[in-house]
C-alpha positions as CSV (number, residue, x, y, z in Angstrom):
1,M,-18.3,-12.0,-0.8
2,H,-21.0,-9.2,-0.8
3,K,-21.7,-9.8,2.9
4,N,-17.9,-9.7,3.7
5,I,-17.4,-6.5,1.9
6,H,-20.4,-4.9,3.6
7,K,-19.2,-6.0,7.0
8,I,-15.8,-4.4,6.4
9,H,-17.3,-1.2,5.0
10,T,-19.2,-0.7,8.2
11,K,-15.9,-0.5,10.1
12,L,-13.9,1.7,7.7
13,N,-15.0,5.1,9.0
14,G,-13.8,6.9,5.9
15,A,-10.7,4.8,5.2
16,K,-10.2,3.3,1.8
17,L,-10.4,-0.4,1.1
18,I,-7.7,-1.9,-1.1
19,V,-8.8,-5.4,-2.1
20,V,-5.8,-7.8,-2.2
21,T,-6.4,-10.0,-5.2
22,K,-3.3,-12.3,-5.1
23,Y,-4.1,-16.0,-5.5
24,Q,-7.7,-15.3,-6.7
25,E,-9.0,-16.5,-10.0
26,I,-10.0,-14.0,-12.7
27,D,-13.7,-15.1,-12.5
28,K,-13.6,-14.2,-8.8
29,L,-12.2,-10.8,-9.5
30,K,-14.9,-10.2,-12.1
31,E,-17.5,-11.1,-9.5
32,L,-15.8,-8.7,-7.1
33,Y,-15.7,-5.9,-9.7
34,A,-19.5,-6.4,-10.2
35,L,-20.0,-5.7,-6.5
36,G,-18.4,-2.2,-6.8
37,P,-14.8,-2.2,-5.5
38,R,-12.3,-0.5,-7.9
39,D,-9.1,-0.4,-5.8
40,F,-7.3,-3.7,-6.3
41,G,-3.9,-4.5,-4.8
42,E,-1.3,-7.0,-6.1
43,N,2.0,-8.2,-4.7
44,R,3.8,-9.1,-7.9
45,P,4.5,-6.8,-10.9
46,Q,4.0,-9.6,-13.5
47,Q,0.6,-10.5,-12.1
48,L,-0.4,-6.9,-11.8
49,L,0.4,-6.4,-15.5
50,E,-1.5,-9.5,-16.6
51,R,-4.6,-8.6,-14.6
52,H,-4.5,-5.0,-15.7
53,Q,-4.6,-6.3,-19.3
54,I,-7.5,-8.6,-18.7
55,L,-9.8,-6.8,-16.3
56,P,-11.8,-3.5,-16.8
57,E,-9.8,-0.3,-17.4
58,D,-11.3,1.7,-14.6
59,I,-9.8,-0.5,-11.9
60,R,-7.2,1.4,-9.8
61,W,-4.2,-1.0,-9.4
62,H,-2.1,-0.7,-6.3
63,M,1.4,-2.3,-6.1
64,I,1.6,-3.4,-2.5
65,G,4.4,-6.0,-2.6
66,R,8.2,-5.6,-2.7
67,L,9.2,-4.0,-6.0
68,Q,12.5,-4.7,-7.7
69,R,14.0,-1.9,-9.7
70,N,14.2,-3.9,-12.9
71,K,10.4,-4.5,-12.7
72,V,9.4,-0.8,-12.3
73,K,9.0,-0.2,-16.0
74,M,6.5,-3.0,-16.3
75,I,3.9,-1.3,-14.1
76,V,4.7,2.5,-14.4
77,P,2.4,3.1,-17.5
78,F,-0.8,2.3,-15.5
79,V,-0.2,1.7,-11.8
80,H,-2.4,3.9,-9.7
81,R,-0.3,3.9,-6.5
82,I,2.9,2.2,-5.3
83,H,2.8,1.3,-1.6
84,S,6.2,-0.2,-1.2
85,V,9.0,2.4,-1.8
86,D,11.7,1.1,0.5
87,S,14.8,2.8,-0.8
88,L,16.0,5.9,-2.5
89,R,17.4,3.8,-5.3
90,L,13.9,2.4,-6.0
91,A,12.4,5.9,-5.8
92,L,14.9,7.2,-8.3
93,E,14.0,4.4,-10.8
94,I,10.3,5.0,-10.4
95,D,10.9,8.7,-11.0
96,K,13.0,8.0,-14.1
97,Q,10.5,5.6,-15.6
98,A,7.5,7.7,-14.8
99,K,9.1,10.7,-16.5
100,K,9.2,8.7,-19.7
101,H,5.5,8.3,-19.6
102,G,4.8,11.9,-18.5
103,R,3.3,10.6,-15.2
104,C,3.6,11.6,-11.5
105,I,2.8,8.5,-9.5
106,P,1.5,8.6,-6.0
107,C,3.8,6.6,-3.7
108,L,3.9,5.5,-0.1
109,I,7.2,4.8,1.7
110,Q,7.2,1.4,3.3
111,V,8.6,1.5,6.8
112,K,9.7,-1.6,8.7
113,I,7.7,-1.8,11.9
114,A,7.3,-5.5,12.4
115,S,9.6,-7.7,14.5
116,E,10.2,-10.3,11.7
117,E,13.5,-9.9,9.8
118,S,11.7,-11.0,6.6
119,K,9.5,-8.0,6.5
120,G,10.7,-5.3,4.2
121,G,10.8,-1.5,4.4
122,Y,12.9,1.4,5.3
123,E,14.5,1.5,8.7
124,A,13.4,4.7,10.4
125,P,16.9,6.3,10.7
126,Q,17.7,5.7,7.0
127,L,14.3,7.2,6.1
128,M,15.1,10.3,8.1
129,N,18.4,10.6,6.1
130,D,16.7,10.1,2.7
131,F,13.5,11.9,3.1
132,S,14.5,15.3,1.7
133,A,15.8,13.7,-1.4
134,L,12.6,11.6,-1.8
135,M,10.4,14.6,-1.6
136,K,12.4,16.5,-4.3
137,L,11.6,13.9,-7.0
138,E,9.3,15.3,-9.6
139,N,7.6,12.2,-11.1
140,L,6.5,10.5,-8.0
141,K,4.6,12.1,-5.2
142,I,5.3,10.8,-1.7
143,D,2.0,11.4,0.2
144,G,2.2,8.9,3.1
145,L,3.6,5.8,4.7
146,M,2.9,2.0,4.6
147,G,3.7,-0.6,7.2
148,M,2.9,-4.3,8.0
149,A,2.5,-5.4,11.6
150,S,4.1,-8.6,13.0
151,L,2.6,-12.0,12.2
152,V,1.5,-12.6,15.7
153,K,-2.0,-12.9,17.3
154,D,-1.4,-10.0,19.7
155,S,-3.6,-7.0,19.2
156,Q,-1.5,-5.0,21.7
157,Q,1.7,-5.5,19.7
158,W,-0.2,-4.6,16.5
159,A,-1.4,-1.4,18.1
160,K,2.1,-0.5,19.3
161,E,3.6,-1.1,15.8
162,F,0.9,1.0,14.1
163,Q,1.4,3.7,16.7
164,T,5.2,3.6,15.8
165,L,4.3,4.2,12.1
166,R,1.9,7.0,12.9
167,H,4.6,8.7,15.1
168,I,7.2,8.4,12.3
169,K,4.7,10.1,9.9
170,E,4.1,12.9,12.4
171,D,7.8,13.4,13.0
172,L,8.5,13.7,9.3
173,E,5.6,16.1,8.8
174,S,6.8,18.3,11.7
175,E,10.5,18.3,10.8
176,H,10.0,18.8,7.1
177,Q,6.9,21.0,7.1
178,V,5.0,18.6,4.7
179,D,1.6,16.9,4.7
180,L,1.6,13.1,4.5
181,P,-2.2,12.4,4.5
182,E,-2.0,8.6,3.8
183,L,-1.3,5.8,6.3
184,S,-1.6,2.4,4.6
185,M,-1.7,-0.1,7.4
186,G,-3.9,-3.0,8.4
187,M,-4.7,-6.3,6.7
188,S,-7.3,-9.0,7.2
189,N,-6.3,-9.9,10.8
190,D,-5.3,-6.6,12.2
191,F,-7.2,-3.9,10.2
192,E,-9.4,-2.9,13.2
193,Q,-6.4,-2.1,15.3
194,A,-4.9,-0.2,12.3
195,L,-8.1,1.9,11.9
196,A,-8.0,2.7,15.6
197,E,-4.5,4.0,15.2
198,G,-5.3,6.3,12.2
199,S,-5.0,4.1,9.1
200,T,-6.5,5.7,6.0
201,M,-6.1,2.6,3.8
202,V,-6.5,-1.0,4.6
203,R,-5.3,-3.9,2.4
204,I,-7.7,-6.8,2.8
205,G,-7.8,-10.1,0.9
206,S,-8.8,-13.3,2.8
207,R,-11.5,-11.7,4.8
208,I,-13.3,-10.7,1.6
209,F,-12.9,-13.9,-0.3
210,E,-13.5,-16.4,2.6
211,S,-16.9,-18.2,2.6
212,A,-19.4,-16.6,4.9
């Protein structure tokens, strides 16, 4: 695991590594923690909560999977960042629950850039319609976008999809005169293409936990 993390770190070029911890045993995560990483990402709110309660308090927990509105209150007291805001209704619920805890939670808008229908996220036209309302919310701070590339082994397609996300970010910044510094894109298979297209955060699991 140490060698895998080191290899990835040599390629990050200033981007942040979010270690995807789903499916991993607690002992593995303790071992990982001892190696230094503090940004852990989970796909499911229930698992996020359980692991937060067991593991050291200084871990920064990132919600990277699809989030249902009725699960928001479960993670709002402690979550470091939510990467998967995919509707105004979800954002309003995060804002409401965060207000109860006196928090302003950093959030990324998830945009659909992949070809698969199963992939979640805002469609670009709807995001353009909702963006002003999203930016007015006081208890969450939208500071970037997140996207997942298609599940294909085609680096050119990945690059094209990541470029699409970067261009959407640039269009929003230009049209609304805002700064969106974060681009969360790139996973175990495609993070090198994502970094080449300007990713500031990569979400990597299997490449870290696989046997060397």
